C-alpha positions in Angstrom: -125.7 35.7 15.5 -122.0 35.7 16.5 -119.7 33.6 14.2 -116.8 31.7 15.9 -113.0 31.6 15.2 -111.8 28.6 13.2 -108.3 27.4 14.0 -106.7 28.9 10.5 -108.0 32.4 12.0 -110.8 32.6 9.3 -114.2 33.7 10.4 -116.9 30.6 9.9 -120.4 31.5 9.0 -123.4 31.1 11.5 -125.4 27.8 10.9 -128.4 30.0 10.2 -126.5 31.5 7.5 -125.3 28.6 5.8 -128.2 26.9 5.4 -130.4 29.7 4.5 -128.1 30.5 1.6 -127.6 26.4 0.6 -131.3 26.5 0.6 -131.9 29.5 -1.8 -128.9 28.1 -3.9 -127.2 32.0 -3.0 -127.0 34.3 -0.3 -129.3 37.1 -0.3 -128.1 40.8 -0.5 -129.4 40.7 3.1 -127.2 38.0 4.2 -124.3 39.4 2.5 -124.8 42.6 4.0 -125.2 41.2 7.4 -121.9 39.1 7.2 -120.4 42.4 5.8 -121.8 44.0 9.1 -120.0 41.4 11.0 -116.4 41.5 9.7 -116.4 45.4 10.1 -117.5 45.1 13.7 -114.8 41.9 14.2 -112.0 44.1 13.0 -113.2 47.0 15.5 -115.5 49.3 13.4 -112.8 51.1 11.4 -114.2 52.5 8.4 -112.7 52.2 5.0 -112.9 48.8 4.0 -116.4 48.5 3.2 -115.8 46.8 0.1 -113.5 44.5 1.5 -115.8 43.0 4.2 -118.5 42.8 1.3 -116.1 41.0 -1.3 -115.0 38.5 1.9 -118.6 38.0 3.0 -119.2 36.7 -0.5 -116.0 34.6 -0.9 -117.5 32.8 2.4 -121.3 32.4 1.0 -119.4 31.0 -2.6 -117.3 28.6 -0.5 -120.3 27.0 1.9 -122.2 26.6 -1.5 -119.3 25.1 -3.2 -118.4 22.8 -0.3 -121.7 21.9 0.4 -122.2 21.0 -3.9 -119.4 19.0 -3.6 -120.5 16.8 -0.9 -123.3 16.5 -2.7 -121.4 15.0 -5.8 -119.7 12.7 -3.5 -122.7 11.1 -2.2 -124.2 10.6 -5.3 -120.9 9.2 -6.4 -121.3 6.8 -3.5 -124.4 5.5 -3.9 -124.0 4.9 -7.7 -120.9 2.7 -7.0 -123.3 1.3 -4.5 -126.0 0.5 -6.8 -123.4 -1.2 -9.2 -122.6 -4.1 -6.5 
């Protein structure tokens, strides 16, 4: 699946990748590998930055997990304040 660029130039993970990562509470080795390969292709398939691609892929998945976790906390907090009314 092809990812799309965001306005700030960062690459977005595909919906399928983010959903799979959030369900299992972390990305699989294969998900990270696939995203790192996508990053490699996006930068012109030039060798020599494999570790950077891998680490960036991990960070992208971590960012998605943190954002989803934060959103869940906010939802719980809102439900809790509604229950107290």
